[in-house]
C-alpha positions as CSV (number, residue, x, y, z in Angstrom):
1,M,-8.6,-30.4,11.9
2,G,-7.3,-26.9,11.1
3,S,-7.6,-23.4,12.4
4,D,-7.0,-19.9,10.9
5,I,-5.1,-16.9,12.1
6,K,-5.9,-13.6,10.3
7,I,-3.3,-10.9,10.3
8,F,-2.8,-7.3,9.3
9,V,0.5,-6.4,7.6
10,N,2.1,-3.0,7.7
11,I,5.0,-1.8,5.5
12,D,6.5,1.7,5.7
13,G,9.7,3.5,5.4
14,I,11.3,5.1,8.5
15,P,14.3,7.5,8.4
16,I,16.8,6.7,11.1
17,A,17.9,10.3,11.7
18,K,16.9,13.7,10.3
19,S,20.3,14.4,9.0
20,G,21.2,11.0,7.6
21,S,20.0,9.2,4.5
22,C,19.7,5.7,6.0
23,Q,16.2,4.2,6.3
24,F,14.4,1.1,7.8
25,W,11.7,-0.5,5.8
26,P,10.1,-2.9,8.3
27,I,7.4,-5.4,7.5
28,L,5.2,-5.7,10.6
29,G,2.4,-8.0,11.4
30,K,-0.5,-7.9,14.0
31,I,-3.1,-10.5,14.6
32,A,-6.4,-9.0,13.3
33,W,-9.3,-8.2,15.5
34,V,-7.6,-9.2,18.8
35,K,-7.5,-6.1,21.1
36,R,-4.4,-7.1,23.0
37,S,-2.4,-8.3,20.0
38,K,1.0,-6.6,19.8
39,P,2.7,-5.8,16.5
40,F,5.5,-8.2,15.6
41,I,8.4,-7.9,13.2
42,I,8.2,-10.1,10.1
43,G,11.2,-8.6,8.4
44,V,13.3,-5.4,8.1
45,Y,15.3,-3.8,5.3
46,W,18.0,-1.2,6.1
47,G,19.8,0.8,3.5
48,P,20.9,4.2,2.4
49,K,17.5,4.8,0.8
50,K,14.2,2.9,0.2
51,P,14.6,-0.6,-1.4
52,I,15.2,-0.2,-5.2
53,D,13.6,-3.5,-6.3
54,V,10.3,-4.5,-4.7
55,N,10.8,-8.1,-5.9
56,I,14.0,-8.4,-3.9
57,Y,12.5,-6.6,-0.8
58,L,9.3,-8.8,-0.7
59,A,10.8,-12.1,-1.9
60,D,11.2,-13.8,1.4
61,F,8.0,-12.4,2.8
62,V,5.9,-13.6,-0.1
63,E,7.5,-17.0,-0.1
64,E,6.8,-17.5,3.6
65,A,3.4,-16.0,3.5
66,T,2.4,-18.2,0.6
67,L,3.7,-21.3,2.5
68,L,1.6,-20.3,5.6
69,E,-1.5,-19.7,3.5
70,V,-1.3,-23.0,1.7
71,T,0.3,-25.5,4.1
72,G,0.1,-23.7,7.4
73,F,2.1,-24.6,10.4
74,E,1.6,-27.2,13.2
75,Y,0.9,-26.0,16.8
76,C,-0.2,-28.3,19.5
77,L,-1.2,-31.0,16.9
78,I,-3.4,-28.5,15.1
79,I,-2.6,-27.2,11.6
80,V,-2.9,-23.4,11.6
81,F,-3.3,-21.5,8.4
82,V,-2.4,-17.8,8.1
83,T,-4.4,-15.4,6.1
84,I,-3.4,-11.7,5.4
85,V,-6.7,-9.7,5.6
86,A,-5.2,-6.3,5.0
87,F,-2.0,-4.4,4.1
88,I,-2.2,-1.2,6.1
89,C,0.3,1.3,4.6
90,D,0.6,4.9,3.7
91,R,0.1,5.8,0.1
92,P,3.7,6.1,-0.9
93,A,4.5,2.6,0.6
94,L,1.4,1.2,-1.0
95,S,2.4,2.5,-4.4
96,F,5.8,0.9,-4.0
97,I,4.6,-2.6,-2.9
98,L,1.8,-2.7,-5.5
99,C,4.0,-1.3,-8.3
100,I,1.3,1.3,-9.2
101,K,1.4,5.0,-10.0
102,G,1.9,7.4,-7.0
103,H,-0.9,9.6,-5.6
104,T,0.0,12.4,-8.2
105,G,-0.6,10.2,-11.2
106,Y,-3.5,10.5,-13.6
107,F,-4.6,6.9,-13.0
108,S,-3.7,6.7,-9.4
109,C,-7.0,6.0,-7.7
110,L,-6.8,2.6,-5.8
111,K,-10.5,1.9,-5.9
112,C,-11.8,3.0,-9.4
113,V,-10.5,3.5,-12.9
114,T,-11.2,7.3,-13.1
115,A,-8.7,9.4,-15.0
116,G,-7.3,12.4,-13.2
117,V,-7.2,15.9,-14.7
118,S,-4.6,18.6,-14.3
119,Y,-5.8,21.7,-12.4
120,R,-3.9,24.8,-11.5
121,P,-5.6,26.6,-8.6
122,N,-3.1,29.4,-8.6
123,V,-1.9,30.6,-12.0
124,N,0.9,32.7,-10.3
125,K,2.6,29.6,-8.9
126,R,4.4,27.4,-11.4
127,N,4.4,24.3,-9.1
128,S,0.8,24.5,-8.0
129,I,-0.6,21.8,-10.4
130,L,-3.0,19.4,-8.8
131,I,-4.5,16.2,-10.1
132,V,-8.2,16.1,-9.4
133,F,-10.6,13.3,-10.1
134,P,-14.0,14.8,-11.3
135,E,-15.7,11.6,-12.2
136,L,-17.9,10.4,-9.4
137,N,-19.3,7.2,-10.9
138,A,-16.3,5.6,-12.5
139,P,-16.1,1.8,-12.8
140,L,-14.6,0.2,-9.7
141,R,-11.5,-1.9,-9.8
142,T,-11.7,-5.6,-8.9
143,D,-9.2,-8.1,-7.8
144,A,-9.4,-9.7,-11.3
145,S,-9.1,-6.4,-13.2
146,F,-6.0,-5.5,-11.1
147,R,-4.3,-8.9,-11.5
148,F,-4.9,-8.9,-15.3
149,R,-3.9,-5.2,-15.5
150,E,-7.0,-4.2,-17.4
151,N,-6.0,-0.5,-16.7
152,P,-2.3,-0.5,-17.7
153,Q,-2.0,3.2,-17.0
154,H,-2.5,2.4,-13.3
155,H,0.6,0.1,-13.1
156,L,4.2,0.9,-13.5
157,P,5.5,-0.2,-16.9
158,G,7.6,-3.3,-16.9
159,S,6.9,-4.1,-13.2
160,S,6.2,-7.5,-11.8
161,L,4.2,-7.7,-8.6
162,P,5.3,-10.3,-6.1
163,L,2.1,-9.9,-4.0
164,L,0.1,-11.5,-6.8
165,R,1.2,-14.8,-5.5
166,L,-0.9,-14.3,-2.4
167,K,-4.6,-15.0,-2.0
168,T,-5.1,-11.5,-0.8
169,D,-7.7,-9.4,-2.7
170,M,-5.7,-6.8,-4.4
171,I,-8.3,-4.1,-3.9
172,S,-10.4,-4.7,-0.8
173,S,-7.4,-5.7,1.3
174,F,-5.6,-2.4,0.8
175,P,-7.5,0.3,2.7
176,L,-7.2,4.0,1.8
177,D,-4.7,6.1,3.8
178,Y,-6.7,8.5,5.8
179,M,-3.6,10.5,7.1
180,H,-2.4,11.3,3.5
181,L,-5.8,11.6,1.9
182,V,-7.6,13.7,4.5
183,L,-5.3,15.2,7.0
184,L,-2.2,16.0,4.8
185,G,-4.3,16.3,1.6
186,V,-7.7,17.9,1.7
187,F,-7.6,19.4,5.1
188,K,-4.1,20.8,4.7
189,R,-5.2,22.4,1.4
190,L,-8.3,23.8,3.1
191,L,-6.2,25.4,5.9
192,T,-4.0,26.9,3.2
193,I,-7.1,28.4,1.4
194,W,-8.6,29.7,4.6
195,T,-5.5,31.2,6.1
196,G,-3.6,32.2,2.9
197,Y,-0.4,30.4,4.0
């Protein structure tokens, strides 16, 4: 007889000091849908900047997660299987671990295959180019379309994605980043427009 544990995984970069260049890139886990579940450390990278190679950074994690998904572990004579239900990351970390274009790319939408368009809201500012997504009914991405790279412009060229070895759905298991999309994206822009700063 077996049992399942479902977990959330978080990956993000953390600068150690404001003046230094060293960073931690922890991989954290939390048992899903259990109120009193505390986050636990799965792995930690430390270095002068973010990890250069996502394959090296995620190698041990993917190997162990695959083993826990397929064979599980024994606890009190019960085989327990571990399933990752979501990767909860900010957009820069998500782009890194999924080997996809960043949020300013033309094909950067995580959920659909819309193509972005350049827009310059203020012609007096050279660096004020935005990427907007005017299409509202674009075809949605699927786990299969992501795995087979049906939209190659969405993926970084020449990249190999270690997370493809997991059973995790490559679209629905990666929620959108509210902080960067709304608070630091749209709302920040609205405040700039309203106040002129």
